[in-house]
N, C-alpha and C positions, 0 to 999 in steps of 0.2 A: 480532158480528152485523151483517149489512148494513143498511144504510138507504136502499139503492136501491129506488125504487118497483118493485113488481111490477106484473103486469098487473092482479090484482084491486085493488092499492092506487090504481091510476090510474082505476078506474072509480067512477061515481056509484053510490049506493046503488040507484037505479033500474034502472040499466045492469046491476048486478051481479045483482039479483033477477030481473031480465028473463032474463039468460042462465040462471041456476038453473032457471028455470021452464020452460025450453025443452026439446024433446024430445032434445036432444043429451046424452050421457052425462057430459059434463064442461063446467064444474065440476058436481061432485056432492056427496054427503054428507060427504066428506072435506074438500073445500074449505070447505063451511058450517060444519063444526065448527071449523075454524081461524078462520074470520071470527068465530064466536062467542065464541072465546078471545080474539081480538084485541078485541073489545068489552069483555069483561071487564077486559082489561088498560088500556083507555080509562078505564074507570070507576074502577079503581083509581088511576090518574094524576089523575083528577078531584077525588077525595076528598083525596088527598095535597095537591094544589095549593089546595083550599079551606081546607086547615089550616095551611099554611106561613104563617109571619109574624104569626101570631095569639097575642098573649100567652097565651091559655089553653091553647094546644097547644105552647107554647114548649119544655116539657120533652120532646118528642117528635120534635125537629127531625131528629136523626139517623136516626130511622126513617122519617119522611117523605121525607127526602132520597133514601134508599135505594129506598123504594117507587117513587118518581119515576123513578129511573134504570132499575129492573127493568121497570116498566111501559112505558116507552118503547122499550127492547130488545125486550121481548116483543110488543108490539102491532105492531112492524115485521116482526118475524120471522115470526110467525104469519101475517101476510099474503103473506110470500113462500112460507111453507109451503102456503098454500091453492092456490098456482100449482104447486109442487112435487107436490102431491098429484094435481092434474089430469093433470100430465105424466106421473106414474108411471102412472096408469091407462091413459092412451093408449098407452104404451110396451108395458104387457101386452096390452093388445087388438091392438097391431100384431103381437106375438109369436104370439097365437094366430091369426093369419091367415097365418102362414109356410107355405110348402108341406111337405107331408108324404107325399109319394110314395115317395122313394128313402129307402133306409136312411140315408144321409147327412144328408138332408133331416129326417128324423126326429130323429136325434140332435142337429142344429143347433137345431131348433125346441124341443126339450127343454131345452137349454142356456139358450136366449134366454128361455123361460117361467121358468125356475127363477131367472134373475139378474132378470128384471122383477118376479117376486113378491117377491123379497128386497127390492128397492127400494120395491115399494108396500107393504112392511110397515114398513121402516124409517122412511118419512116420517111416516105416521100415528103412530109411535111418538115421534118427535121432537116433533111436537105435544103428545102427552101430557106429555113432560118439560118443555116449555115451559108447559104449564097448570099443572104442579106448582109451578114457580116463582112464577106468578101467585097461586095459591092460598095460599102460604105467606105472601105479603106482603099479600093481602087479610086474612089471621088477624093478622098482626102491626099492621094498622092499625085493627083492631076494638076499641075502647075507647081507643084512641091517636090519634084523628084527630075532625075536626068532627062533633060528635053529630047536626047537624042533617042531615048527609049520610049517617047510618049505613044508611039504606035502600038506598043505591046499592051499599053493599058487599054488602048481601043479594042484590041483583040481580046482582052480579058473582060470587057464589058460585054461583048457579043457572045463569050462563052458562058459568062454567069447568067446572062439572060436566057441562053438555050437551056442551061442547066435547070434554072428556076421554072421555066414553064413546062419543060419535059417532066420535072417531078410533080408539077400542078396538075398535070394530064393523069397522073397515076393516082393522086389523091382524088380527083374528080371521079374517076372510073370504080374507085373502091368505096368512096363514102355511102352512096345509097343502100349498101349491103351491111352496113353497121347496125342499122335499125335504131338509131338513137338520135331523135329530132334535135334535142338540145346541143349534143356533140356536133351533129352536122352543121348547125348554125354557127357556133362558135369556131368551128374549122374553117368555114368559108368566109367569115369575117376576117379571121386571121390571114388566110391565104390570099385574099383580094388586097388586103393592107401590105402584105410583103411584096406581092408583085407589083403593085402600083409604086412602092418606094424603089424596088430594084430598078424599074424601068426608069424612074426619075433620076435615079444616082447616075445610070448608064449614060443617060443623055446628057447630064452634067460633066461627065468625063470627056465625052465627045466634043462637047462645046469648047471646054477648056484646051483639049488637046489640039483643036483647030486654031485656037488663038496662037499658041506656039510661044506663050510668055509665061513666066514665073508669077505667083501671087504671094500674098502675105502669108507668114507662118500661122499655123493655128493660135488660137488665144490659149495662154496657160490655164 
């Protein structure tokens, strides 16, 4: 995963939300979903960091270290994907504007549209895959991290669910334009599996947080 700052990563929060609020179509919902996922990853890192080096949580050091590593990669990756999503939308919009008078123009436009739609499907699907990684680490930390920061795990689950479902909306809107039934079927199966697992993991986190107790360390 790259750690090269993307355009979104280089913006202040005010600048990003100003761009998001403008009448320009990009950045749009897909980028917003990716940023929400990045925020969830940031909270994951914060809770892990608040737990490391504390005697009370010494038994969970392996889990905490892994969560920090996953969170760092996911936070950066999701910001890059926020830009990728905007570029994918722009490419699809450009394909829509291609000439379609002559038969060869119509054929070329069709090829360009299907290619752009496929990429505009693949980018949000990658956002969802990354959200799944974050959700798994949020679940692993619940009951194995600083109890005083447990509500931040809950906020993380709400953000990661929103990110995944927001990205899923973009997958669903672009998928019919790909014109590839096998790809559509495989994508829908993967999408459904990821969303179900993320929802289940988020629910487990909130249940664990509600207990307010520590649990056993992960098995080696």
